[in-house]
Backbone as JSON, one array per atom type, in Angstrom:
{
  "sequence": "XXXXXXXXXXXXXXXXXXXXXXXXXXXXXXXXXXXXXXXXXXXXXXXXXXXXXXXXXXXXXXXXXXXXXXXXXXXXXXXXXXXXXXXXXXXXXXXXXXXXXXXXXXXXXXXXXXXXXXXXXXXXXXXXXXXXXXXXXXXXXXXXXXXXXXXXXXXXXXXXXXXXXXXXXXXX",
  "N": [[0.83, -1.17, 0.0], [0.52, 2.2, -0.78], [1.46, 5.12, 0.9], [0.56, 7.64, 0.05], [-1.58, 6.92, -1.55], [-3.33, 6.0, 0.4], [-3.93, 8.37, 1.77], [-5.18, 9.79, -0.29], [-7.42, 8.14, -0.67], [-8.74, 8.47, 1.77], [-9.37, 11.2, 1.67], [-11.09, 11.15, -0.55], [-13.13, 9.57, 0.51], [-14.2, 11.28, 2.48], [-15.22, 13.27, 0.81], [-17.16, 11.85, -0.68], [-18.98, 11.1, 1.27], [-20.15, 13.39, 1.99], [-19.09, 15.06, 3.96], [-18.72, 17.92, 4.39], [-17.96, 19.77, 6.32], [-15.53, 18.86, 7.12], [-13.9, 19.27, 5.05], [-11.69, 20.97, 4.92], [-9.76, 19.63, 6.29], [-6.85, 17.89, 5.82], [-4.16, 15.73, 5.13], [-0.88, 16.9, 5.36], [1.83, 16.05, 4.22], [5.22, 15.41, 3.24], [7.85, 14.09, 1.21], [10.92, 13.49, 2.69], [13.34, 12.24, 2.28], [14.62, 9.73, 0.09], [15.56, 6.4, -0.68], [16.46, 3.64, -2.46], [13.79, 1.41, -2.12], [12.69, 2.78, -0.05], [11.28, 5.46, 1.9], [11.45, 8.52, 3.69], [9.19, 10.52, 5.49], [7.42, 13.52, 6.43], [5.31, 15.78, 8.3], [1.95, 16.77, 8.75], [-0.96, 15.13, 10.15], [-4.36, 14.3, 9.09], [-5.76, 15.38, 11.16], [-4.2, 17.44, 11.96], [-2.01, 16.86, 13.5], [1.44, 16.48, 14.24], [3.58, 14.36, 12.34], [6.03, 11.92, 11.62], [7.74, 9.65, 9.52], [8.75, 6.44, 8.11], [8.49, 4.67, 5.18], [7.97, 1.85, 3.05], [7.85, -0.49, 0.33], [9.23, -2.95, -0.17], [9.6, -5.81, -2.15], [6.91, -5.76, -2.64], [5.42, -5.59, -0.32], [3.9, -3.62, 2.03], [5.43, -1.68, 4.51], [5.39, 0.32, 7.28], [6.74, 2.76, 9.44], [5.91, 4.83, 11.98], [5.86, 7.94, 13.72], [4.12, 9.87, 15.96], [3.55, 13.19, 16.98], [3.8, 13.89, 20.41], [3.41, 11.29, 21.26], [4.82, 8.41, 22.95], [5.76, 6.24, 21.68], [6.76, 4.37, 18.75], [4.89, 3.45, 15.86], [4.38, 0.54, 14.12], [3.28, -0.41, 10.97], [1.8, -2.8, 8.85], [0.98, -4.17, 5.71], [-1.36, -6.69, 5.02], [-2.8, -9.7, 3.54], [-5.46, -10.27, 4.43], [-7.54, -9.55, 7.28], [-9.13, -9.66, 10.45], [-10.72, -6.97, 11.95], [-9.29, -5.64, 14.86], [-8.23, -8.11, 15.54], [-5.84, -10.14, 17.24], [-2.48, -10.74, 16.68], [0.26, -12.56, 17.28], [3.73, -11.97, 16.75], [7.12, -12.15, 15.48], [10.21, -10.42, 15.04], [13.28, -10.13, 13.39], [16.33, -8.57, 12.9], [18.9, -9.05, 10.75], [21.41, -10.83, 12.43], [20.68, -10.06, 14.94], [19.23, -9.88, 18.3], [15.99, -11.37, 18.83], [12.88, -9.71, 18.32], [9.71, -9.47, 19.86], [6.17, -9.18, 19.53], [2.7, -8.26, 19.78], [0.51, -7.82, 17.3], [-2.21, -5.77, 16.16], [-5.17, -6.13, 14.29], [-6.34, -4.03, 11.65], [-8.0, -1.75, 9.4], [-6.76, -0.08, 6.63], [-7.14, 3.31, 5.38], [-7.67, 3.12, 2.66], [-8.95, 0.74, 2.43], [-7.4, -1.56, 2.47], [-6.18, -4.43, 4.24], [-4.57, -4.49, 7.44], [-1.91, -4.78, 9.89], [-0.86, -3.61, 13.07], [1.59, -2.54, 15.44], [3.09, -1.39, 18.51], [6.3, 0.16, 19.23], [7.93, 0.6, 22.08], [9.08, 3.6, 23.76], [11.34, 3.17, 25.36], [12.61, 1.17, 24.0], [13.07, 2.15, 21.52], [15.48, 3.31, 20.52], [17.22, 1.11, 20.2], [15.71, -0.42, 18.37], [15.58, 1.36, 16.17], [18.34, 1.58, 15.57], [19.0, -1.08, 14.81], [17.24, -1.41, 12.65], [18.14, 0.51, 10.74], [20.78, -0.25, 10.32], [20.93, -2.83, 9.44], [20.82, -5.49, 6.97], [18.68, -7.05, 6.28], [15.31, -7.88, 7.2], [13.52, -10.2, 9.03], [10.35, -11.43, 9.42], [8.07, -13.17, 11.32], [4.9, -14.64, 11.64], [2.84, -15.71, 14.19], [0.25, -16.48, 14.17], [-2.82, -16.32, 12.29], [-2.17, -17.23, 9.76], [-0.33, -16.04, 8.01], [2.3, -15.67, 5.65], [5.84, -15.94, 6.21], [7.83, -13.03, 6.24], [10.56, -11.78, 4.43], [12.49, -9.07, 4.24], [14.29, -6.75, 2.35], [16.57, -4.3, 3.49], [18.04, -2.31, 2.3], [18.99, 0.99, 1.91], [17.73, 2.02, 4.12], [19.34, 3.3, 6.01], [19.96, 5.86, 4.97], [17.37, 7.06, 4.83], [16.59, 6.89, 7.47], [18.12, 8.75, 8.86], [16.97, 11.17, 7.99], [14.41, 10.81, 9.01], [14.93, 10.8, 11.8], [15.81, 13.45, 12.12], [13.44, 14.77, 11.47], [11.75, 13.93, 13.58], [13.01, 15.18, 15.74], [12.36, 17.75, 15.16], [9.68, 17.98, 15.72]],
  "CA": [[0.0, 0.0, 0.0], [1.24, 3.44, -0.86], [0.97, 6.09, 1.88], [-0.17, 8.71, -0.63], [-2.85, 6.33, -1.96], [-4.18, 5.96, 1.58], [-4.4, 9.74, 2.02], [-6.14, 10.11, -1.35], [-8.66, 7.39, -0.4], [-9.41, 9.11, 2.9], [-9.93, 12.44, 1.16], [-12.23, 10.79, -1.4], [-14.2, 9.09, 1.39], [-14.84, 12.46, 3.05], [-15.99, 13.94, -0.24], [-18.3, 11.03, -1.06], [-19.97, 11.01, 2.34], [-20.73, 14.71, 2.22], [-18.58, 15.65, 5.19], [-18.18, 19.2, 3.95], [-17.33, 20.45, 7.44], [-14.18, 18.35, 7.27], [-13.22, 19.44, 3.78], [-10.42, 21.65, 5.1], [-8.81, 18.74, 6.94], [-6.14, 16.98, 4.94], [-2.78, 15.49, 5.55], [0.14, 17.7, 4.69], [3.12, 15.4, 4.4], [6.08, 15.45, 2.08], [9.0, 13.2, 1.26], [12.13, 14.13, 3.2], [14.47, 11.53, 1.68], [14.28, 8.41, -0.44], [16.7, 5.58, -1.06], [15.93, 2.32, -2.8], [12.33, 1.39, -2.05], [12.32, 3.38, 1.23], [11.04, 6.9, 1.93], [11.15, 9.2, 4.96], [8.24, 11.6, 5.25], [7.06, 14.29, 7.61], [4.27, 16.77, 8.11], [0.83, 16.68, 9.69], [-2.05, 14.2, 9.82], [-5.62, 14.97, 8.76], [-6.21, 16.08, 12.37], [-3.26, 18.5, 12.25], [-0.99, 16.37, 14.43], [2.72, 16.24, 13.6], [3.92, 12.97, 12.09], [7.23, 11.59, 10.86], [7.7, 8.22, 9.26], [9.5, 5.75, 7.07], [7.65, 3.64, 4.56], [8.53, 1.17, 1.9], [7.15, -1.69, -0.13], [10.16, -3.89, -0.81], [8.96, -7.09, -2.41], [5.47, -5.57, -2.77], [4.78, -5.64, 1.0], [4.0, -2.33, 2.68], [5.92, -1.58, 5.89], [5.46, 1.72, 7.69], [7.13, 3.08, 10.79], [5.4, 6.2, 12.16], [5.95, 8.58, 15.04], [3.18, 10.99, 16.06], [3.91, 14.17, 18.01], [3.15, 13.69, 21.7], [3.43, 9.88, 21.65], [6.1, 7.9, 23.43], [6.01, 4.99, 20.96], [6.64, 4.28, 17.3], [3.88, 2.5, 15.43], [4.73, -0.21, 12.91], [2.09, -0.85, 10.24], [2.1, -3.77, 7.8], [-0.15, -4.59, 4.88], [-1.54, -8.14, 4.96], [-3.87, -10.04, 2.6], [-6.78, -10.15, 5.07], [-7.46, -9.51, 8.74], [-10.32, -9.22, 11.16], [-10.43, -5.77, 12.74], [-8.98, -5.88, 16.27], [-7.64, -9.43, 15.76], [-4.51, -10.11, 17.84], [-1.58, -11.63, 15.95], [1.63, -12.56, 17.8], [4.74, -12.03, 15.69], [8.51, -11.9, 15.87], [11.0, -9.7, 14.05], [14.73, -10.23, 13.6], [17.17, -7.83, 11.96], [20.14, -9.8, 10.58], [21.62, -11.8, 13.51], [20.4, -9.4, 16.21], [18.22, -10.57, 19.12], [14.61, -11.42, 18.36], [11.84, -8.82, 18.86], [8.39, -10.09, 19.83], [5.09, -8.21, 19.71], [1.36, -8.68, 19.38], [-0.07, -6.82, 16.4], [-3.67, -5.67, 16.14], [-5.7, -5.97, 12.95], [-7.08, -2.82, 11.34], [-8.21, -1.52, 7.96], [-6.23, 1.2, 6.16], [-8.15, 4.21, 4.8], [-8.02, 2.71, 1.29], [-9.63, -0.55, 2.48], [-6.46, -2.67, 2.61], [-6.04, -5.01, 5.58], [-3.27, -4.19, 8.04], [-1.57, -5.09, 11.27], [0.01, -2.6, 13.64], [2.06, -2.78, 16.81], [3.95, -0.3, 18.98], [7.65, -0.01, 19.76], [7.99, 1.51, 23.22], [10.17, 4.58, 23.75], [12.53, 2.59, 25.98], [13.22, 0.25, 23.04], [13.11, 2.77, 20.2], [16.85, 3.51, 20.04], [17.73, -0.18, 19.73], [14.97, -0.78, 17.16], [16.03, 2.24, 15.08], [19.7, 1.2, 15.22], [18.98, -2.35, 14.07], [16.52, -1.19, 11.39], [18.93, 1.26, 9.76], [22.1, -0.83, 10.12], [20.81, -4.24, 9.02], [20.57, -5.67, 5.54], [17.38, -7.69, 6.06], [14.4, -8.07, 8.33], [12.72, -11.42, 8.93], [9.16, -11.29, 10.25], [7.25, -14.39, 11.38], [3.59, -14.46, 12.26], [2.51, -16.91, 14.94], [-1.19, -16.73, 14.0], [-3.39, -15.63, 11.14], [-1.86, -17.9, 8.5], [0.47, -15.19, 7.13], [3.62, -16.19, 5.29], [7.0, -15.23, 6.76], [8.37, -11.96, 5.4], [11.97, -11.43, 4.42], [12.47, -7.75, 3.62], [15.57, -6.08, 2.19], [16.61, -3.0, 4.15], [18.96, -1.42, 1.61], [18.47, 2.36, 1.82], [17.12, 2.48, 5.37], [20.24, 4.2, 6.73], [19.77, 7.22, 4.44], [16.07, 7.62, 5.2], [16.5, 6.94, 8.93], [18.68, 10.01, 9.31], [15.96, 12.19, 7.74], [13.34, 10.52, 9.97], [15.38, 11.27, 13.11], [15.77, 14.93, 12.09], [12.02, 15.15, 11.5], [11.26, 13.72, 14.95], [13.57, 16.23, 16.6], [11.7, 19.0, 14.82], [8.28, 18.0, 16.13]],
  "C": [[0.88, 1.23, 0.0], [0.63, 4.44, 0.1], [0.12, 7.15, 1.21], [-1.52, 8.2, -1.14], [-3.83, 6.31, -0.79], [-4.75, 7.34, 1.88], [-5.43, 10.14, 0.97], [-7.47, 9.39, -1.11], [-9.44, 8.02, 0.75], [-10.07, 10.42, 2.46], [-11.16, 12.16, 0.3], [-13.41, 10.31, -0.55], [-14.93, 10.26, 2.03], [-15.72, 13.15, 2.02], [-17.25, 13.16, -0.59], [-19.37, 10.96, 0.03], [-20.54, 12.37, 2.72], [-20.27, 15.38, 3.49], [-17.92, 16.98, 4.87], [-17.52, 19.97, 5.08], [-15.91, 20.01, 7.67], [-13.34, 18.58, 6.02], [-11.85, 20.1, 3.92], [-9.37, 20.77, 5.76], [-8.16, 17.83, 5.91], [-4.72, 16.84, 5.43], [-1.86, 16.37, 4.72], [1.48, 17.07, 4.98], [3.91, 15.51, 3.11], [7.27, 14.51, 2.3], [10.23, 13.98, 1.68], [13.39, 13.53, 2.57], [13.95, 10.22, 1.11], [15.57, 7.71, -0.86], [16.19, 4.16, -1.28], [14.42, 2.38, -2.78], [11.81, 2.07, -0.78], [12.21, 4.9, 1.11], [10.89, 7.37, 3.37], [10.19, 10.32, 4.62], [7.96, 12.32, 6.55], [5.98, 15.29, 7.27], [3.21, 16.65, 9.18], [-0.21, 15.67, 9.19], [-3.29, 15.01, 9.44], [-6.17, 15.75, 9.95], [-5.24, 17.19, 12.77], [-2.14, 18.11, 13.2], [0.31, 16.09, 13.67], [3.02, 14.76, 13.48], [5.21, 12.9, 11.29], [7.19, 10.09, 10.62], [8.67, 7.75, 8.21], [8.55, 4.72, 6.49], [8.37, 3.05, 3.36], [7.68, -0.03, 1.55], [8.12, -2.63, -0.82], [9.49, -5.25, -0.97], [7.45, -6.98, -2.49], [4.71, -5.62, -1.45], [4.99, -4.32, 1.71], [4.44, -2.48, 4.14], [6.01, -0.1, 6.19], [5.84, 1.83, 9.15], [6.75, 4.54, 10.99], [5.59, 6.66, 13.59], [5.04, 9.8, 15.01], [3.58, 11.89, 17.21], [3.1, 13.91, 19.28], [3.12, 12.24, 22.15], [4.79, 9.5, 22.22], [6.41, 6.54, 22.8], [6.09, 5.27, 19.46], [5.49, 3.34, 17.02], [4.38, 1.85, 14.15], [3.42, -0.66, 12.27], [2.52, -1.71, 9.06], [0.84, -4.04, 7.0], [-0.18, -6.11, 4.83], [-2.7, -8.45, 4.03], [-5.28, -9.88, 3.17], [-6.57, -10.15, 6.57], [-8.83, -9.15, 9.29], [-9.91, -8.01, 11.99], [-10.31, -6.15, 14.21], [-8.44, -7.28, 16.57], [-6.23, -9.26, 16.34], [-3.64, -11.16, 17.17], [-0.18, -11.53, 16.56], [2.62, -12.69, 16.64], [6.12, -11.83, 16.27], [9.23, -11.26, 14.7], [12.47, -9.88, 14.41], [15.42, -9.44, 12.49], [18.52, -8.53, 11.91], [20.28, -10.82, 11.72], [21.38, -11.19, 14.89], [19.36, -10.19, 17.01], [16.81, -10.41, 18.56], [13.76, -10.38, 19.08], [10.54, -9.6, 18.85], [7.35, -9.01, 20.12], [3.77, -8.9, 19.41], [0.76, -7.55, 18.57], [-1.59, -6.89, 16.48], [-4.13, -5.42, 14.71], [-6.47, -4.66, 12.81], [-7.24, -2.71, 9.84], [-7.66, -0.14, 7.62], [-7.36, 2.02, 5.53], [-8.57, 3.79, 3.39], [-8.69, 1.34, 1.24], [-8.72, -1.75, 2.59], [-6.4, -3.15, 4.06], [-4.64, -4.71, 6.12], [-3.14, -4.72, 9.44], [-0.71, -3.95, 11.78], [0.39, -2.98, 15.06], [3.02, -1.66, 17.19], [5.36, -0.78, 19.3], [7.78, 1.04, 20.85], [9.21, 2.42, 23.15], [11.45, 3.99, 24.33], [13.28, 1.64, 25.04], [13.5, 0.9, 21.68], [14.52, 2.97, 19.67], [17.42, 2.21, 19.47], [17.04, -0.59, 18.43], [15.47, 0.04, 15.97], [17.45, 1.88, 14.62], [19.73, -0.07, 14.37], [18.33, -2.18, 12.71], [17.43, -0.53, 10.35], [20.28, 0.63, 9.46], [22.08, -2.29, 9.68], [20.56, -4.32, 7.52], [19.24, -6.36, 5.25], [16.61, -7.8, 7.36], [13.58, -9.33, 8.05], [11.56, -11.28, 9.91], [8.34, -12.57, 10.15], [5.98, -14.11, 12.15], [3.19, -15.77, 12.91], [1.03, -17.26, 14.9], [-1.63, -16.02, 12.74], [-3.07, -16.25, 9.8], [-1.04, -17.06, 7.53], [1.82, -15.82, 6.88], [4.7, -15.34, 5.96], [7.48, -14.19, 5.75], [9.89, -11.93, 5.53], [12.06, -10.16, 3.6], [13.88, -7.19, 3.55], [15.53, -4.68, 2.76], [17.62, -2.03, 3.52], [18.31, -0.04, 1.45], [17.9, 2.88, 3.12], [18.03, 3.42, 6.16], [20.02, 5.64, 6.27], [18.44, 7.82, 4.88], [15.9, 7.73, 6.71], [17.07, 8.25, 9.47], [17.69, 11.15, 9.11], [14.79, 12.04, 8.71], [13.7, 11.06, 11.36], [15.35, 12.79, 13.18], [14.34, 15.43, 12.15], [11.47, 15.04, 12.91], [11.76, 14.81, 15.89], [12.87, 17.57, 16.36], [10.25, 19.09, 15.25], [8.1, 18.73, 17.45]]
}
C-alpha cells in the first residue's frame, strides 16, 4: 500500500460522504528523503498532528514506521492479505543476527480498504529498534497466527532515510 494512496482514499471518502465540514482537513506530508524502495516523510495528519515516518514496499509488501507528536512509541504498520479488525496476531522480528523482537499486532483496515496489522515499539526500546533497522541488511518477520507467510524484507536504503526521519522527529 502506498501512503499517498491511503491519504487520497481518505480524502475521497470524506468527499463522497458529504462531510463538507471536514473538507479543510487533509494530511500535509512530504518526502524528506528516499533511497531504494524506502522513503522518509514528515508533516501533519488529517487532524493536524505532527507525524514523521519511514515507509517502503520492498517485495510488494507495505511496511510503515510512524511517530506521532506527543506519543512515546513508534507504530509499525504492515499490509496483509486479510485480517479481522482488532484481531490479535503474535509475531517476531529479527534484523540480521540481532536478538529477536516479539510483539502482538492488532488488525485494522487502512483508509483505502487494505487489511493491516500494527504494533507499537515503546520509547525505551526505540533507540535499539532504530539502530537495528537502519544498520541491518534484512528483516525477517514471522507471524505466529493468522496464517500469514514469513516476510523477508531487504533494508537497503534504510540508513539514508533513517537520518531524515530522526531529524524530522527532533523538529516536532
